[in-house]
C-alpha positions in Angstrom: 166.4 119.1 48.7 167.1 116.0 50.7 164.1 114.1 52.9 164.6 113.9 56.4 166.4 110.5 57.1 164.2 109.4 59.7 161.1 110.2 57.4 162.9 108.2 54.4 163.3 105.2 56.6 159.4 105.3 57.8 158.3 105.6 54.2 160.5 102.6 52.9 159.1 100.4 55.6 155.4 101.6 54.7 153.0 100.1 52.0 154.0 101.0 48.5 150.5 101.6 47.5 147.2 102.4 49.7 145.1 99.5 50.0 141.8 99.9 47.7 139.1 101.2 49.7 141.1 102.2 52.5 143.1 100.3 55.1 141.3 98.1 57.5 144.2 98.6 60.1 145.5 94.9 59.6 148.2 95.3 56.9 150.8 92.5 56.9 153.5 93.1 54.1 154.6 90.2 52.2 156.7 89.7 49.0 155.1 86.1 48.1 152.0 85.2 46.3 150.3 81.9 44.8 150.6 83.9 41.4 154.3 83.8 41.5 154.1 80.0 40.6 153.3 81.1 37.1 157.1 82.3 36.8 158.0 78.9 37.1 155.3 77.6 34.7 156.4 80.3 32.1 160.1 79.6 32.7 159.9 75.8 32.4 157.5 75.8 29.1 159.6 78.7 27.4 163.0 77.2 28.0 162.0 73.6 27.4 160.0 74.3 24.1 162.6 76.5 22.6 165.3 74.4 23.7 163.8 71.2 21.9 163.3 73.1 18.8 166.9 74.5 18.8 168.2 70.8 19.3 165.8 69.8 16.3 167.3 72.5 14.4 170.9 71.6 15.2 170.4 68.1 14.5 168.9 69.2 11.1 171.8 71.6 10.1 174.6 69.2 11.6 173.2 66.0 10.3 171.2 66.7 7.0 172.5 70.1 6.0 175.9 69.4 7.4 176.6 73.2 7.6 175.7 76.1 10.1 175.0 79.6 8.8 174.5 83.0 10.5 170.7 82.4 11.5 171.9 79.3 13.8 174.5 81.4 15.6 171.6 84.5 15.9 169.2 81.6 17.5 171.8 80.2 20.0 172.7 83.9 21.0 168.9 84.4 21.4 168.7 81.4 23.7 171.6 82.6 25.9 170.0 85.9 26.3 166.6 84.5 27.1 168.3 82.6 29.7 169.9 85.9 31.2 166.4 87.5 31.1 164.9 84.5 32.7 167.9 84.8 35.4 167.3 88.5 36.2 163.7 87.6 36.6 164.3 85.3 39.4 165.3 87.9 41.9 162.3 90.1 41.3 160.1 87.2 43.1 162.1 88.1 46.5 160.9 91.6 46.0 157.4 91.3 45.4 156.7 90.7 41.7 153.5 89.4 41.1 152.2 90.5 44.3 149.5 93.3 44.5 151.4 96.6 45.5 149.6 97.5 48.6 151.1 94.1 50.2 154.7 95.0 49.8 156.8 97.5 51.4 158.4 100.6 49.6 161.8 99.5 49.7 160.9 96.2 47.9 159.1 98.0 45.3 162.3 100.0 44.5 164.3 96.8 44.5 161.8 95.5 42.1 162.3 98.3 40.0 165.9 98.1 39.9 165.8 94.4 38.6 163.0 95.4 36.1 165.3 97.9 34.8 168.0 95.5 34.4 165.7 93.2 32.3 164.3 96.1 30.1 168.0 96.9 29.3 168.4 93.4 28.1 165.1 93.0 26.4 165.8 95.2 23.4 169.1 93.3 22.2 167.4 90.1 22.9 164.2 90.7 20.9 166.2 92.3 17.8 168.6 89.3 17.8 165.4 87.0 17.7 163.6 89.2 14.8 167.2 89.1 12.7 167.4 85.3 12.9 164.3 85.0 11.0 164.8 87.6 8.4 168.3 86.4 7.8 166.4 82.9 6.8 164.0 85.0 4.8 166.8 86.5 2.8 168.7 83.2 2.3 165.4 81.2 1.4 163.5 83.6 -0.8 166.0 86.5 -1.6 169.6 85.4 -2.2 170.0 88.5 -4.0 168.3 91.7 -4.5 167.8 90.9 -8.2 166.2 87.5 -7.4 163.3 89.1 -5.3 163.7 92.9 -4.8 160.3 93.0 -2.5 161.5 90.6 -0.1 165.4 91.8 -0.2 164.8 95.2 0.5 161.8 94.5 2.9 163.9 92.3 5.2 166.5 95.0 5.1 164.5 97.8 6.0 163.0 95.9 9.0 166.5 95.0 10.0 168.0 98.5 9.9 164.8 99.8 11.4 164.8 97.4 14.1 168.5 98.0 14.8 167.9 101.6 15.2 165.0 101.6 17.4 166.2 98.9 19.6 169.5 100.7 20.0 167.9 103.9 20.8 165.5 102.2 23.2 168.4 100.5 25.1 170.3 103.8 25.5 167.3 105.6 26.9 166.6 102.4 29.1 169.8 102.8 30.7 170.1 106.8 31.0 166.2 107.3 31.5 167.0 109.2 34.8 170.0 111.5 36.0 171.2 109.9 38.1 170.5 106.4 37.4 169.2 105.6 40.8 166.4 107.6 40.3 164.7 105.2 37.9 163.9 103.0 40.8 164.3 105.2 44.1 161.3 107.6 43.9 162.0 109.2 46.9 165.1 110.7 45.8 164.4 114.3 45.0 167.6 115.8 43.1 168.1 115.0 39.3 165.7 114.6 36.7 164.0 111.7 34.4 162.4 111.8 31.0 158.9 110.5 30.4 160.0 106.7 30.3 156.4 105.3 30.3 156.0 106.6 26.8 159.1 105.0 25.8 157.9 101.7 27.1 154.5 102.0 25.6 156.1 103.0 22.2 158.5 99.7 22.7 155.3 97.3 22.7 153.8 99.1 19.6 157.0 99.0 17.5 157.2 95.3 18.8 153.9 94.1 17.5 154.2 96.3 14.3 157.3 94.9 13.5 156.3 91.4 14.3 153.3 91.8 11.9 155.7 93.0 9.1 157.8 90.1 9.5 154.6 87.6 9.4 153.3 89.3 6.5 156.6 90.2 4.5 157.1 86.6 3.0 153.4 86.0 1.9 153.7 87.7 -1.4 156.8 85.8 -2.3 155.3 82.5 -1.4 152.1 83.1 -3.5 154.2 83.8 -6.6 156.2 80.5 -6.1 155.4 78.0 -9.3 154.3 75.3 -6.9 150.6 73.6 -6.4 148.2 75.8 -4.1 148.5 72.9 -1.4 152.1 73.7 -1.0 151.8 77.4 -0.9 149.1 77.1 2.0 151.6 74.8 3.6 154.4 77.3 3.4 152.1 80.2 4.5 151.0 77.8 7.7 154.9 77.6 8.4 155.4 81.4 8.4 152.1 81.8 10.3 153.3 80.3 13.3 154.7 83.9 14.1 151.4 84.8 14.9 151.9 83.2 18.5 154.6 85.6 18.8 152.4 88.6 17.8 149.7 87.4 20.5 152.4 87.3 23.1 153.7 90.8 22.0 149.9 92.1 22.2 149.6 90.7 25.9 152.8 92.4 26.8 151.1 95.7 25.6 147.9 95.0 27.6 149.9 94.6 30.9 151.9 98.0 29.9 148.9 99.9 29.3 147.8 98.8 32.9 150.9 100.4 34.3 151.5 103.6 32.3 147.9 105.0 32.1 147.7 105.7 35.8 151.5 105.4 36.8 150.9 106.6 40.3 148.2 104.7 41.3 148.6 101.5 39.0 149.3 98.0 40.7 152.9 98.1 39.2 154.4 95.1 41.2 151.6 92.7 39.9 151.3 93.9 36.3 155.2 94.2 35.7 155.3 90.6 36.7 152.9 89.5 33.9 154.6 91.9 31.6 157.5 90.0 31.9 156.2 86.7 31.7 154.7 87.6 28.4 158.2 89.0 27.2 159.6 85.5 28.0 156.9 84.0 25.9 157.3 86.4 22.9 161.0 85.8 22.9 160.7 81.8 23.2 157.8 81.8 20.4 160.5 84.1 18.2 163.2 81.3 18.5 160.7 78.5 18.1 159.4 80.4 14.7 163.0 80.8 13.7 163.8 77.0 14.3 160.6 75.9 12.5 161.8 77.4 8.9 164.3 74.7 8.9 162.2 71.5 9.9 160.7 70.8 6.4 164.6 69.5 5.7 164.4 67.0 8.7 161.0 66.1 7.5 162.3 65.3 4.5 165.1 63.3 5.4 163.0 61.3 8.0 159.9 61.3 5.9 159.6 57.7 5.3 158.6 57.3 8.6 155.6 59.6 8.3 152.6 59.2 6.1 152.9 60.8 2.8 150.5 63.5 3.1 151.7 64.8 6.3 155.3 64.4 4.9 154.3 66.3 1.8 152.7 69.2 4.2 155.8 69.5 6.2 158.1 69.5 3.4 156.4 72.3 1.2 159.9 73.1 -0.4 159.6 70.2 -2.8 159.1 71.3 -6.3 160.3 70.4 -9.8 162.1 67.6 -11.4 165.2 69.5 -11.9 165.5 70.2 -8.3 162.9 68.1 -6.0 163.9 70.1 -2.7 163.6 73.7 -3.8 160.7 75.6 -4.9 161.0 77.8 -8.1 160.0 81.3 -8.9 158.9 82.2 -12.2 159.8 85.5 -14.3 158.2 85.6 -17.8 160.2 87.0 -20.6 159.1 88.0 -24.0 162.0 86.3 -25.6 161.2 83.0 -27.6 162.4 79.7 -26.1 163.6 78.3 -29.5 163.2 81.0 -31.9 159.5 80.6 -31.7 156.8 83.0 -30.6 156.2 81.5 -27.0 157.4 83.1 -23.8 160.4 81.9 -22.1 160.0 81.0 -18.4 163.1 81.8 -16.5 163.2 79.6 -13.5 164.8 80.7 -10.0 165.6 77.9 -7.8 165.0 79.5 -4.2 167.3 78.5 -1.4 170.5 78.2 -3.3 173.7 80.5 -2.5 175.2 82.6 -5.3 177.9 80.1 -5.5 175.6 77.4 -6.9 173.9 79.6 -9.6 174.5 81.2 -13.0 173.1 84.9 -13.2 172.7 86.3 -16.5 170.8 89.6 -17.3 168.9 89.6 -20.4 167.3 92.9 -21.3 166.1 93.7 -17.7 165.1 89.8 -16.9 167.0 87.5 -15.5 168.0 83.6 -15.7 169.1 81.7 -12.9 170.0 78.0 -13.2 171.7 75.4 -10.8 175.3 74.9 -11.5 174.4 70.9 -11.5 171.9 71.4 -14.3 174.4 73.6 -16.4 177.1 71.2 -15.8 175.0 68.2 -16.7 173.9 69.8 -20.2 177.5 70.7 -20.8 178.3 66.9 -20.5 175.8 65.5 -22.4 
């Protein structure tokens, strides 16, 4: 059943939501508000800070490490997707994003919902790439293979596979939430049907914060098993704990989501959806910053002579033993005697090396992992 065209035209020009407490008869529609200035503030901060950290990371990888890896390309892709999200967000300001819904016309609300649907379609792949850029670094630094650190190895891959599955399904549902698709934003269209998309949006928010917390806590066990001083364990934990900022942004995104989905017919969608988008930008940008931060100790190590020794040590927690002063060691105890005596053998694992740099030997369920440089030096002597 189709509505009368004249009625539709009248509805599109009317207010998108009744004025709280009733209209005073002086309704003046507008799509502009002072709160929209926060878009420019948020976008400027998110792109500037994440961009600065990306530049520092690229400098570190190209001038200090002399090599890029998968995580670097994922970070660059994340920034490109963030830029696309920001670009999609700009047209929403022309249709009342950040303006209380009783001040905008129905036709502007529909356009706003259409652009927000585009942003939501892109959000899933973007946040997944950000999370994966962090987890790939976890694997490289703390679990180069599943034998060295099974907990970290399988934990990282479980989060990666679960996130990939969830965000793939979430993106598919976001695209095809209604049939026909126009019904996603055109609430006056009578024919067709829609699923309960509000539940999907809420589920996405909860999954985001749960996965963020899991990523935040995942390296804690491995860090505190490292054979390094307590101060350096705290420093490494602090380095990973920067991800708490992304968790906070994700939580705030849920707050704005709840303000919409609890009363979808009477909620101030145009206002809250803007803040939901801004917290999404912050969540993505902070995730990129966290991913970049994991490489900064190497930059501080290379330029550490310019900094006080205490700060340099704190910023370079991955310094360790005499064999390899730039990488931590993870100890696994074996019951075998070191030289035929009764003492325990400590099998030392150099964390952060690739398998091509190591020699892995299985001995009665335990393992030994020694750097190639150390092995070669002992052979020459």
